[in-house]
C-alpha positions in Angstrom: 86.5 109.2 99.4 85.6 111.4 102.6 85.5 115.2 101.8 87.3 117.0 104.3 84.3 119.1 104.9 81.8 116.4 105.8 83.8 115.0 108.2 84.0 116.2 111.9 86.8 115.5 114.2 87.3 112.7 116.3 88.9 112.6 119.7 90.6 109.6 121.1 91.0 109.0 124.7 93.4 106.5 125.9 95.7 105.8 128.8 99.6 106.6 128.0 99.7 102.5 128.6 98.0 102.3 125.2 99.7 104.6 123.0 100.6 102.6 120.5 97.4 101.3 120.2 96.1 104.7 119.9 98.2 106.1 117.6 98.0 103.1 115.0 94.4 103.5 115.1 94.5 107.7 114.8 97.5 107.0 111.8 94.5 104.4 110.0 91.2 106.7 110.6 93.5 110.1 109.1 94.7 107.5 106.0 90.7 107.0 105.6 89.5 110.9 105.5 88.8 111.1 109.7 89.9 114.3 111.0 91.9 113.0 114.4 92.6 115.2 117.8 95.0 112.6 119.9 97.0 113.7 122.9 100.4 112.4 121.7 102.2 113.5 124.7 102.8 117.2 124.4 100.7 118.6 126.9 102.7 120.2 129.6 100.6 121.2 132.6 96.9 121.0 134.4 96.1 123.9 133.2 97.2 123.0 129.4 96.1 119.9 129.7 92.1 121.5 131.0 91.9 124.3 128.6 93.3 122.2 125.2 91.3 118.7 125.7 88.0 120.7 126.7 88.4 122.4 123.4 89.0 119.3 121.6 86.1 117.6 123.0 84.1 120.7 122.5 84.9 120.8 118.6 84.9 117.2 118.1 81.6 114.8 116.7 82.8 111.4 118.0 84.1 110.6 121.4 86.6 107.2 120.9 87.5 105.8 124.1 90.0 102.6 124.0 88.4 100.0 126.5 91.5 98.3 128.6 92.4 97.5 131.9 95.2 100.5 131.5 92.1 103.1 130.6 90.1 101.8 133.1 92.3 102.7 136.1 93.1 106.2 134.0 91.7 109.3 135.9 92.1 111.2 133.2 90.2 109.1 130.9 87.1 109.1 133.0 87.3 112.7 133.6 87.7 112.8 129.8 84.9 110.3 129.2 82.6 112.1 131.6 83.0 115.5 129.9 81.8 114.5 126.4 78.6 112.5 127.7 77.8 115.5 129.4 78.7 117.6 126.3 75.7 114.8 124.3 79.1 114.1 122.0 78.6 110.4 119.7 80.6 108.0 122.0 82.1 104.8 120.6 83.7 102.4 123.0 86.7 100.4 121.2 87.3 97.1 123.3 91.7 97.0 123.0 90.9 93.5 125.7 88.1 92.5 127.6 86.9 94.2 130.5 84.7 94.4 133.1 83.4 98.0 133.2 83.3 99.5 136.7 80.5 102.1 137.9 82.4 105.1 136.7 82.1 104.2 132.6 79.5 102.3 133.0 76.8 104.9 133.1 78.6 106.4 130.3 78.7 103.8 128.3 75.2 102.1 128.6 73.4 101.4 126.1 76.3 102.2 123.4 77.4 99.9 120.3 81.1 99.0 121.2 83.5 97.3 118.7 86.5 95.8 118.7 90.1 97.6 118.5 90.9 95.2 115.8 87.8 95.2 114.1 88.8 98.1 111.6 85.8 97.9 109.3 83.6 98.0 112.0 85.1 101.1 113.6 84.8 102.8 110.1 81.1 101.9 109.6 80.2 103.3 113.3 82.0 106.3 112.5 80.4 106.5 109.2 76.9 105.7 110.7 77.5 108.6 113.7 78.1 111.2 110.9 75.7 109.9 109.3 77.8 109.9 105.7 79.0 106.4 103.9 82.1 105.8 101.8 81.2 102.6 99.6 84.8 103.1 98.1 86.2 102.9 101.1 84.6 100.4 102.9 83.5 97.4 100.3 81.5 95.0 101.8 81.5 91.5 100.7 78.6 89.8 98.6 77.9 86.4 97.5 78.4 86.1 93.8 76.0 85.2 91.3 77.0 81.6 91.0 75.6 78.1 92.5 78.0 77.6 95.3 76.8 77.7 98.5 78.9 79.7 100.7 78.9 79.1 104.2 81.5 80.2 107.6 82.6 77.9 110.1 83.0 80.4 113.0 85.8 79.9 116.1 84.1 77.4 118.1 84.3 79.0 121.9 86.3 77.0 124.9 83.9 76.1 127.4 85.8 74.0 129.5 86.6 75.0 133.3 89.9 75.7 133.0 89.5 77.8 129.7 92.5 75.3 128.6 91.2 73.5 125.4 91.4 76.3 123.0 93.5 73.9 120.8 90.2 71.3 121.2 88.0 74.2 119.5 89.9 76.0 117.2 90.9 71.7 115.8 86.9 71.7 115.4 87.2 74.6 113.5 89.9 74.1 111.4 88.5 70.3 110.9 85.0 71.9 109.9 86.4 73.8 107.3 89.1 71.3 105.4 86.0 68.6 105.5 83.1 71.2 103.9 85.8 72.7 102.2 86.5 69.4 100.0 82.8 69.6 98.9 82.8 71.0 95.2 79.7 72.7 95.7 80.5 74.6 99.0 82.7 77.9 99.4 84.5 78.0 103.2 86.4 81.1 104.1 89.5 80.2 105.4 91.0 79.9 108.8 92.7 83.3 108.7 89.5 84.8 107.4 87.3 83.4 110.7 89.3 83.5 113.4 89.2 87.8 114.2 85.7 87.0 114.7 86.3 84.7 118.2 83.8 86.2 120.8 82.5 88.6 118.5 79.6 90.9 119.2 78.3 91.3 115.8 74.9 90.5 114.2 75.0 86.8 112.4 73.6 89.2 109.5 76.7 91.9 109.2 79.2 88.8 109.9 78.0 86.9 107.0 77.6 89.5 105.0 81.3 90.3 105.3 82.2 87.3 104.7 80.6 87.0 101.3 78.9 84.5 102.7 75.1 83.1 103.9 75.4 80.4 106.3 77.2 80.4 109.4 78.1 77.8 111.4 79.0 78.3 115.3 80.3 76.2 118.1 81.3 75.2 121.6 83.4 72.5 122.8 83.8 71.4 126.9 86.5 69.2 127.3 87.0 67.9 131.5 88.5 64.8 131.3 88.0 62.4 128.6 84.5 63.6 128.6 83.2 65.9 126.0 80.3 68.0 125.2 80.2 69.7 121.9 77.4 71.9 120.6 76.7 73.4 116.6 74.3 75.0 114.8 73.4 76.1 111.2 72.2 79.4 110.3 70.9 81.1 107.4 72.2 85.0 108.7 70.4 86.4 105.9 66.6 85.0 106.9 67.6 84.9 110.4 66.6 81.5 110.8 68.5 78.2 112.3 67.9 75.5 110.1 70.0 72.8 112.3 71.7 72.6 116.2 73.0 69.9 118.0 73.8 68.6 121.2 76.7 66.5 121.2 78.1 64.1 124.6 80.5 61.5 124.6 84.0 60.6 125.4 87.3 61.8 122.8 87.2 58.8 121.4 83.6 59.4 120.1 85.2 62.7 118.2 84.9 61.3 115.0 81.9 60.6 114.7 80.9 64.2 115.8 82.5 65.6 112.8 81.1 63.0 110.6 77.7 63.4 111.8 77.8 67.3 111.7 79.2 67.2 108.2 76.1 65.2 106.5 73.7 66.8 108.8 74.6 70.4 107.4 74.7 68.6 103.5 71.1 67.3 104.8 70.0 70.7 105.9 71.2 72.4 102.7 69.4 69.7 100.8 73.0 69.0 99.1 74.1 65.3 97.7 77.4 64.2 98.1 79.2 62.4 95.1 80.9 59.1 96.7 84.5 60.7 96.5 83.1 63.6 98.5 81.3 61.2 100.9 84.1 59.5 101.4 86.3 62.6 102.5 83.3 63.4 104.9 84.1 59.8 106.4 87.9 60.3 106.1 89.7 61.4 109.6 93.3 60.1 108.6 93.1 57.8 112.2 90.7 56.3 114.5 93.3 56.7 117.5 91.7 59.1 119.2 94.6 59.7 121.6 97.1 60.3 118.3 94.2 62.8 117.2 94.2 64.6 120.8 98.2 64.9 120.1 97.9 65.9 116.2 95.6 68.6 117.0 97.5 70.1 119.9 100.8 69.6 117.3 98.8 71.7 115.0 98.1 74.3 117.5 101.6 74.6 118.5 102.6 75.0 115.0 100.6 78.1 114.5 102.6 80.0 117.1 105.5 79.8 114.2 108.7 80.2 117.2 111.5 78.0 117.4 110.2 76.5 121.1 106.6 75.5 119.6 108.0 74.5 116.3 109.8 71.7 118.6 106.9 71.3 120.8 104.4 70.3 118.0 107.3 68.1 116.4 107.1 66.5 119.8 103.8 65.8 119.8 103.4 64.8 116.0 105.9 62.3 116.2 104.1 61.0 119.4 100.8 60.9 117.3 102.4 58.9 114.9 103.6 56.6 117.0 100.3 55.3 118.6 99.5 55.3 114.5 102.0 54.3 112.1 99.0 54.7 109.0 98.0 58.5 110.4 99.8 60.0 107.0 98.9 63.8 108.3 101.0 63.2 110.9 104.2 62.2 108.8 103.4 64.9 106.7 103.4 67.8 109.6 106.7 66.3 110.8 108.1 66.7 107.4 106.8 70.2 107.0 108.2 71.3 110.8 111.3 69.8 109.6 111.7 71.6 106.4 110.7 75.4 108.5 112.7 74.1 111.5 115.9 74.3 109.1 114.9 77.2 107.3 114.9 79.3 110.0 116.8 77.7 113.4 119.7 74.8 112.0 121.7 74.3 109.0 122.2 70.8 110.0 121.4 68.3 107.2 119.7 66.2 109.8 116.6 68.0 109.5 115.7 67.3 105.6 117.2 63.9 106.4 114.4 64.1 108.4 112.2 66.0 106.4 112.8 63.0 104.0 112.0 60.2 105.8 108.5 61.1 106.7 107.4 62.3 103.9 108.4 59.3 101.8 106.3 57.2 104.6 103.4 59.8 103.4 103.7 59.3 100.1 103.6 55.6 100.7 100.0 55.5 101.7 99.1 58.4 99.6 101.1 58.8 97.0 101.7 62.4 95.1 99.3 64.5 96.6 99.1 67.9 96.3 100.4 68.5 100.1 103.1 65.9 99.5 104.7 67.8 96.5 104.3 71.2 98.4 106.3 69.3 100.9 108.8 67.3 98.3 109.1 71.0 96.7 110.1 72.3 99.9 112.6 69.4 100.4 114.6 69.9 97.3 114.7 74.0 97.4 116.5 73.5 100.9 119.1 71.7 99.0 119.3 73.5 96.3 117.7 72.1 93.5 115.7 74.8 92.6 114.8 73.4 88.9 112.8 70.3 90.7 111.1 72.4 93.4 109.8 74.2 90.7 108.4 71.5 89.3 107.2 69.6 92.2 105.4 72.8 93.6 103.5 74.0 89.7 102.4 70.4 90.2 101.0 70.6 93.5 99.3 74.5 92.5 97.5 72.4 89.4 96.6 69.9 91.7 94.7 72.3 94.3 94.3 76.1 92.6 93.3 77.4 96.4 97.3 75.9 97.4 98.7 79.4 98.9 101.2 77.7 100.5 102.7 76.3 97.6 102.6 79.7 96.0 104.6 81.5 98.7 107.3 78.6 98.4 107.3 79.6 94.8 107.6 83.5 95.1 110.6 82.3 97.7 112.2 80.4 95.4 112.1 82.9 92.3 113.8 85.3 95.0 116.4 83.4 95.3 117.2 83.5 91.9 116.6 86.9 91.8 113.4 86.6 89.6 111.6 89.3 91.0 108.4 89.3 88.7 107.4 85.8 89.5 108.2 86.1 92.9 105.6 89.1 93.2 103.0 87.8 91.1 103.1 83.9 93.5 103.0 86.0 96.7 100.0 88.5 94.5 98.2 85.3 93.9 98.7 83.7 97.4 97.5 87.1 99.3 94.5 86.9 97.0 93.8 83.4 98.2 94.3 84.3 101.4 94.8 87.3 103.2 96.8 86.2 106.0 100.1 88.3 107.6 102.8 85.7 106.2 101.1 85.8 102.6 101.1 90.0 103.0 104.7 90.4 104.0 106.0 88.1 101.3 104.3 89.6 99.3 105.6 93.4 100.4 109.2 92.5 100.4 110.3 91.9 97.5 107.5 94.8 96.0 109.2 97.3 98.3 112.4 97.1 96.4 110.9 96.1 92.8 107.6 97.3 92.3 105.7 101.3 92.7 106.2 103.5 95.5 102.3 103.9 95.0 101.2 100.1 95.0 103.4 99.2 97.9 102.0 101.7 100.1 98.1 100.7 99.3 99.4 96.9 99.9 101.3 97.8 103.2 97.4 99.9 104.3 95.4 97.2 103.1 97.6 94.5 105.1 97.9 96.5 108.4 94.4 95.6 109.2 94.9 92.1 109.2 97.8 91.9 111.6 96.0 94.3 114.1 93.3 91.0 114.0 96.3 88.3 113.8 98.2 90.1 116.8 94.4 90.3 118.9 94.0 86.7 118.7 97.8 85.8 118.9 99.5 89.0 121.2 102.5 86.6 122.0 103.4 85.7 117.9 106.5 87.7 118.1 107.1 87.1 114.6 104.4 88.8 113.6 104.6 91.7 115.3 108.4 92.5 114.2 106.5 92.0 110.1 103.8 94.8 111.8 106.5 97.1 112.2 107.7 96.7 108.7 104.2 97.1 107.2 104.2 100.3 109.1 107.5 101.1 107.5 106.3 100.4 103.8 102.8 102.2 104.7 105.3 105.4 105.3 104.7 105.5 108.8 107.8 105.5 109.7 107.6 107.3 113.2 105.4 104.8 114.5 107.3 102.2 112.9 110.6 102.6 114.8 108.9 103.0 117.6 107.8 99.7 117.5 111.1 98.6 116.6 112.6 100.1 119.5 110.5 98.4 121.6 111.0 95.8 120.2 114.4 95.6 120.3 114.5 95.9 124.1 113.1 92.7 124.9 114.8 89.6 125.6 112.3 87.5 124.4 112.7 87.7 120.3 114.0 84.4 118.7 117.0 85.1 116.5 114.7 84.9 113.3 112.3 87.5 114.6 115.9 89.8 115.9 117.2 89.3 112.5 114.4 90.4 110.9 114.3 93.8 113.1 117.7 94.3 112.6 116.6 94.2 108.8 114.1 97.2 109.7 117.1 99.0 111.3 118.8 99.1 108.2 116.1 100.3 105.9 115.9 103.3 107.9 119.2 103.8 108.1 120.4 102.2 110.7 123.1 99.9 109.9 124.5 99.6 113.2 121.8 98.8 115.1 121.6 95.8 112.2 125.0 94.8 113.3 123.7 94.7 116.5 120.6 93.0 116.2 122.2 90.0 114.0 124.7 89.5 116.5 121.7 89.0 119.1 120.4 87.1 116.6 122.9 84.8 116.3 123.3 84.1 119.9 120.0 83.3 120.0 120.0 80.8 117.2 119.6 82.6 113.8 121.3 79.9 111.1 120.2 81.1 107.9 123.0 82.7 106.1 121.6 81.7 102.5 119.2 85.2 103.6 121.8 86.7 105.1 123.7 87.0 102.3 121.1 87.9 99.7 120.8 90.8 102.2 124.4 91.6 101.8 123.2 94.0 99.1 121.2 96.1 101.2 124.3 97.6 103.2 125.1 101.0 101.7 128.4 102.0 104.2 131.6 99.8 102.8 132.7 99.9 106.8 129.2 98.5 108.3 129.2 96.2 104.7 132.8 94.9 105.7 131.9 94.2 109.3 128.6 92.5 108.5 131.2 89.9 106.5 133.2 89.3 109.0 129.8 88.4 111.3 128.7 85.8 108.3 132.5 84.4 108.3 131.5 83.9 111.8 128.1 82.0 111.2 129.9 80.0 108.6 132.1 78.6 110.9 129.4 78.3 114.1 127.3 76.1 111.4 130.2 74.1 110.0 130.4 73.1 114.0 127.3 72.1 114.4 127.1 69.9 110.8 130.0 68.1 112.2 128.3 67.4 115.6 126.5 64.5 115.9 123.4 66.4 116.8 122.2 69.4 116.3 
């Protein structure tokens, strides 16, 4: 840990429009032992501002400047920056969003190291270097394990298309390479969520590889214009700084399968790997040879990652189109079944969604049999039909076939929660987090941990989760569910003021989904505001919230008898709505 006397003050300069970002960063810096000075809006007139700002900048060791379109337009931020430059302070520019520096910022920031706001490890490391101290306990760096595995990361591909409207294609190439290379026994590949925040990264390859605990990096870019595509890819030994392989591929989208296969084979050849017959078969497997169906499938998967009612429906439509073009495309049918299950759980209780999932899954099972992925979806369907024992059997079998199937572990945890087996639920969610640190896994773990675990473990886990949420929301700022979950994580981390400030901002928005509104209401209830909870539940139902089972489980969280009675009345009304909808011929 840092000692207080070893650390000088950090001054954070920001625009008031970026206040939430600034306060969140200040909280995390303090949690890591830094003393921070930040104007939280309490300074009054110009005279007070001048005196306190000058004194604070004069006494600080490092001046952190948050860069955004708002801060670049702020005269106060410009004044503070120039004052820090004149006083020869250490200056650390932190990028909230990509911006072109105007002349009054360009000169004082010329030649300085810049880090992204979502990359907390880089911020901490930069401050350590500027202050001449090291905190190895706080900032562990990944090291290569002592085994024979080849550790290689597939970094996000850049979209260089003329209109920059093919991110689905760029992400699809990354996802497919992660999946293909991850199927090779001797390779260890970081997951999608581990690498996505390195999109447009400014770090050196060696630093990225060290953080990920890998030796090799695959980087690339795609360009799509009409049917023509260009894909660049390279393999680098980050520790030696050597490029081992590079290739440029030009063709049409119908040639994309050839590209994927050639990249995987070229990479294994460059690393002198000999593939087994089974591994070679996996490399050559694409699920479909129909380029149009595959394009629709990639677009559907890109939509599914947004986790909203509208994006699920768009994804479902795209998967259905893909399956219609290629009736032998098993992955399309599996994803149809998966989306139907999620839609049933979060947005509708009409049994037709489960019947639709069952029908699509049966088609996929007829092609590939009882694989880990089909068993996972089979377990979801059984769980949502109320057959917990069968669901547990399917999911435990899925984790036996694939020990790294964190999705099955997440579902297992939810089933254990539904039968009040909190110990097994927390254990399943912890195993999922250990495999892949993503926002959903952390939220799933923290929810039961906050009620049935030690307070110290809850807070420590929440503090560890915050940077994961920040990195994700930097990439996907429109994911409202993740925004709500992040407010909860702030609350569990003991940052109640920041959590409720974020919650109140979210509650004023009109675009939140029913599920997001309900979850937000639960946060208000946890903070002792049951009336706000009830108001948000009503809004959630108007926006399509139908998870009555979840709502009934939350009844025990309401302490006020009058509010509990009102909540029961709301649920009775919701039950009537669900019955009417289920009686209708279509959802």
